[in-house]
C-alpha positions in Angstrom: 32.9 115.3 248.6 31.3 112.5 246.0 27.7 113.4 244.9 25.7 110.9 242.7 22.6 112.1 240.7 19.9 109.5 239.0 17.1 110.0 237.0 13.3 109.5 237.8 12.9 106.9 240.3 9.1 105.4 240.5 7.8 101.9 241.8 5.0 102.1 239.9 3.5 100.1 236.4 6.6 97.2 235.7 8.0 98.1 239.0 5.1 97.6 241.1 5.0 94.8 243.8 8.8 94.0 242.0 10.8 92.3 244.7 12.9 95.4 245.3 16.8 93.7 246.7 16.5 92.2 242.8 15.9 95.4 241.2 19.5 96.5 241.1 22.4 94.7 239.7 25.6 94.0 241.6 27.9 96.4 239.5 25.1 99.3 239.9 24.9 99.0 243.6 28.5 99.0 243.8 28.9 102.0 242.1 25.9 103.7 244.2 28.0 103.2 247.4 31.3 104.8 246.2 28.8 108.4 246.8 29.1 110.0 250.2 25.7 111.0 249.0 22.9 110.4 246.0 20.6 112.5 245.2 16.8 110.7 244.1 14.2 112.1 242.0 11.2 110.6 243.8 8.4 110.9 240.3 5.4 109.7 243.1 3.9 110.4 246.4 4.2 107.8 249.2 0.9 107.3 250.2 -2.3 104.8 250.6 -4.4 107.5 249.3 -6.7 106.0 246.3 -8.1 109.2 245.7 -6.8 111.5 242.4 -8.2 114.1 239.9 -5.8 113.0 237.0 -7.6 111.1 234.1 -4.3 109.5 233.3 -0.9 108.8 234.3 -1.3 108.9 238.1 1.8 107.3 240.3 2.5 106.5 243.9 4.5 104.2 246.0 4.3 102.3 249.2 6.7 102.8 252.2 8.6 100.0 251.0 10.6 102.8 248.9 12.0 104.2 251.9 14.1 100.9 253.0 15.0 100.4 249.3 16.6 104.4 249.8 18.2 103.6 252.9 19.6 100.6 251.9 21.1 101.2 248.5 22.5 104.8 249.8 24.7 105.9 251.8 23.6 109.5 252.8 19.9 109.5 250.4 18.7 113.0 249.4 15.3 113.0 248.0 14.4 116.0 244.9 10.3 116.3 245.2 9.9 118.9 242.8 8.6 116.9 239.8 5.1 116.9 238.0 4.1 113.3 239.6 4.8 114.3 243.7 1.2 115.7 243.8 -0.8 112.9 241.8 -2.7 112.0 244.8 -3.0 115.8 245.9 -2.4 117.6 249.3 -3.2 114.3 251.0 -0.2 112.4 249.0 2.5 115.3 249.3 1.9 115.2 253.3 1.9 111.8 253.2 5.2 111.4 251.5 6.9 114.1 253.5 6.3 112.4 256.9 7.5 109.3 255.8 10.4 110.9 254.7 10.7 112.9 257.9 10.0 110.1 260.1 13.2 108.0 258.4 15.4 110.9 258.8 15.8 111.0 255.1 16.9 114.6 253.9 14.3 115.8 251.2 13.8 119.3 249.0 11.4 121.5 246.2 8.3 120.4 247.9 6.6 121.5 251.5 3.5 122.8 253.4 4.2 126.4 251.6 6.8 127.9 249.7 9.1 128.6 252.5 9.6 125.2 253.3 9.6 124.0 249.1 12.8 126.6 248.3 15.0 125.0 251.5 17.7 123.5 250.0 19.4 120.7 251.6 23.2 121.1 252.3 25.3 117.9 252.1 28.9 118.8 254.1 32.2 116.9 253.8 35.0 118.9 255.9 35.0 122.2 255.8 33.0 121.6 252.1 29.5 122.1 252.1 27.3 122.1 249.0 23.8 123.1 248.9 20.9 121.5 246.8 17.7 122.9 245.2 15.1 121.1 243.4 12.7 123.0 240.8 10.5 121.8 238.4 8.2 123.4 235.6 4.6 122.4 236.1 2.7 125.4 237.5 -0.6 124.5 238.9 1.1 122.4 241.7 3.3 125.2 242.8 3.7 125.9 246.3 2.4 129.5 247.5 3.7 131.5 250.5 0.2 129.8 252.5 -0.3 126.8 250.3 1.4 123.3 249.8 3.2 122.2 246.5 6.7 122.4 244.7 9.0 124.9 243.7 8.0 126.4 240.5 10.6 127.8 238.1 8.1 130.7 237.5 9.8 132.0 241.5 12.6 133.3 239.4 13.5 136.3 241.7 13.2 134.2 244.9 15.5 131.1 243.7 17.9 134.0 242.5 17.8 135.7 245.8 18.1 131.9 247.8 21.6 131.3 245.8 22.7 134.0 246.3 22.0 134.1 249.8 23.6 130.3 249.9 26.7 131.3 248.4 28.0 132.9 251.2 27.5 129.9 253.5 28.4 126.9 251.3 31.0 126.6 248.4 28.8 125.3 245.6 25.0 125.3 245.2 23.7 122.8 242.5 20.1 123.1 240.9 18.4 119.8 240.4 15.6 121.0 237.6 12.9 118.9 236.7 11.2 119.9 233.0 12.3 119.7 229.3 10.7 117.7 226.4 9.7 114.1 226.7 11.4 111.7 225.0 13.8 113.8 222.9 17.3 112.8 222.8 19.0 116.8 222.7 17.1 119.6 224.7 15.2 122.3 222.9 16.6 125.6 222.7 14.1 126.8 224.8 15.1 124.5 227.8 18.4 125.4 227.5 18.1 129.0 227.4 15.7 128.6 230.6 18.6 126.2 232.1 21.5 128.5 231.2 19.5 130.9 233.8 20.5 129.3 236.7 24.3 129.5 236.0 23.6 133.3 235.2 22.2 133.3 238.6 25.1 132.3 240.8 24.4 128.0 240.5 27.4 125.7 240.1 25.9 123.0 238.1 22.6 122.2 236.8 21.5 118.7 236.7 17.7 117.6 234.9 15.2 114.8 234.2 11.5 114.8 233.2 12.1 113.9 229.5 12.3 109.9 230.2 15.8 109.6 227.5 19.0 110.7 228.2 20.0 113.8 226.6 23.7 115.7 226.1 25.5 117.9 228.3 27.5 121.2 228.4 29.5 123.6 229.6 28.5 127.2 230.0 30.7 129.4 231.4 32.6 127.0 232.9 30.1 125.1 235.3 27.9 121.9 233.8 24.7 121.5 233.0 22.9 117.8 232.2 20.2 118.1 230.4 18.5 114.9 231.1 19.8 111.9 233.2 16.9 109.8 231.9 14.9 106.9 234.0 16.8 105.2 237.0 14.2 103.3 238.1 10.7 103.8 235.8 8.7 101.8 233.7 5.4 102.1 232.1 3.3 101.1 229.2 3.4 104.9 228.2 7.4 105.1 228.3 7.6 101.6 226.4 6.2 102.7 223.3 9.1 105.3 222.9 13.1 105.1 222.0 15.3 104.2 224.3 13.0 105.3 227.5 14.7 101.9 229.4 17.8 104.0 229.3 19.5 106.1 232.1 22.7 107.4 233.5 23.9 108.0 236.7 26.2 110.8 237.4 28.9 111.3 239.9 30.6 114.6 240.6 33.8 114.4 242.6 34.4 118.4 244.3 37.9 118.9 245.4 37.6 120.7 248.5 41.3 122.4 248.0 40.9 123.8 244.3 37.2 123.5 244.1 37.5 121.6 240.7 34.8 119.1 239.7 35.7 115.8 238.2 33.1 113.5 236.4 32.4 110.0 236.0 29.7 108.5 234.4 27.7 105.3 234.9 25.3 104.3 231.6 22.5 101.8 232.5 19.7 100.0 231.2 16.3 98.8 232.3 16.3 95.0 231.7 12.6 94.8 230.5 13.0 90.8 230.9 13.9 90.8 234.2 12.9 94.2 235.1 16.9 94.9 236.8 18.8 98.0 236.4 22.3 97.0 234.6 25.4 98.6 233.7 25.4 99.2 229.9 28.2 100.8 227.0 27.8 104.4 226.4 25.3 106.4 225.7 25.2 107.8 222.2 23.1 110.5 223.1 24.9 111.4 226.6 27.3 114.1 224.6 28.6 117.1 224.8 26.8 119.3 223.1 30.2 121.9 221.9 31.1 118.4 220.1 27.9 117.8 217.9 26.1 119.6 215.3 23.3 120.9 217.4 22.1 123.1 215.2 21.2 120.1 213.0 20.0 117.6 215.2 17.6 119.5 217.3 15.4 120.3 214.3 15.5 116.8 214.0 14.1 115.9 217.1 11.8 118.7 217.1 10.1 117.0 214.0 9.9 113.7 215.8 8.3 115.3 218.7 4.8 114.5 216.6 5.3 110.8 216.4 6.2 110.8 220.1 3.4 112.6 220.6 1.3 110.0 218.6 2.7 107.1 220.3 1.5 108.5 224.0 -2.1 109.4 222.9 -2.5 105.9 221.4 -2.1 104.3 224.9 -5.1 106.0 226.5 -6.8 108.0 223.7 -10.1 108.9 225.7 -8.0 109.9 229.2 -6.3 112.0 226.7 -8.8 113.8 225.6 -10.5 114.3 228.6 -7.1 115.2 230.2 -6.4 117.6 227.1 -9.7 119.7 227.3 -9.7 119.7 231.2 -5.9 121.1 231.2 -6.8 123.8 228.6 -10.1 124.9 230.7 -8.1 125.5 233.6 -5.1 127.3 232.0 -7.7 129.6 230.0 -9.2 130.5 233.3 -7.2 129.9 236.4 -3.1 130.2 234.5 -3.2 132.0 231.5 0.9 132.2 232.3 0.9 128.4 231.6 -0.9 128.9 228.4 1.9 131.2 227.6 4.9 129.3 228.2 3.1 126.5 226.5 2.7 128.6 223.3 6.0 129.6 223.8 7.3 125.9 223.9 5.1 125.1 220.7 6.4 127.8 218.7 10.3 126.9 219.3 9.0 123.3 218.3 6.9 124.5 214.9 10.3 126.8 214.0 11.9 123.4 214.3 10.2 121.1 212.3 10.3 124.1 209.4 14.3 124.2 209.8 14.2 120.1 209.5 11.8 120.3 206.6 13.8 122.9 204.8 11.7 125.3 204.9 
């Protein structure tokens, strides 16, 4: 079985209205067509809804994305557990699920309730079965027992139970995770430790995105973790102010049924911002095995750089940022103190990294 994974896809920003038959270069199309299945993170709802509560960075796309997926991938699987899939609320989520279901495109990671959100996609080839689970980090849009949303990482006991149950029926379980620090070139220890846990509870690989930049990978207890595949088709002003946000990685796993070994093939890509075409490029300097670099020195320098990353982002829409920041903090304090604690833990990790980088 050959399964391909891409980073974030959203026909918003500079891809909005772009002729989609011209987005992928011939080489990228050829690479994708070699796989039996391609797993894509759909980073925006498919909806005509125009109502959003977001002060900034609300994304949506039209039903043309359905034709794009069907034309360019032999068997597309869409992951929906990400921080933008409910930018247009429950209506946007329901529109998305309906559009995918009508087109018979497999999806995972979101649903009308938690039971549906945790439902995997199972890909089969001969006697080989691989389950795909989609999980994300943003808690205020998580599904509940009776309410719509996404599969959130805080449901760790349910995720553990689901992985153990699936291992009785399939050969492998792959967790597709949406989270991590945006625009950094390596995962923080905070993220690294979190993704280790999915391997510890039985996952056979973890593939992540969300940072909008390519990050490294590692083999943990004999299983691969890919910390960020960067962007696939996603280009906005918010991203353009950051270094290397035009770069991405397409990952292919070749799984042998007899030996259950996993061969890997990579296709580095770049968004050509003059033509808005996705093209094959040379190797990525940041897509490296973390065992081969001085991670203890590299991540503190990235933690120190995070402040400049935030300043660049906030310069795009300063008024909206101020409003959004206030509203988010208020919601956390009143509705979700656990989310505030998570952010405090992440902030502490970044502060420790900055101190190391400064030699303190």
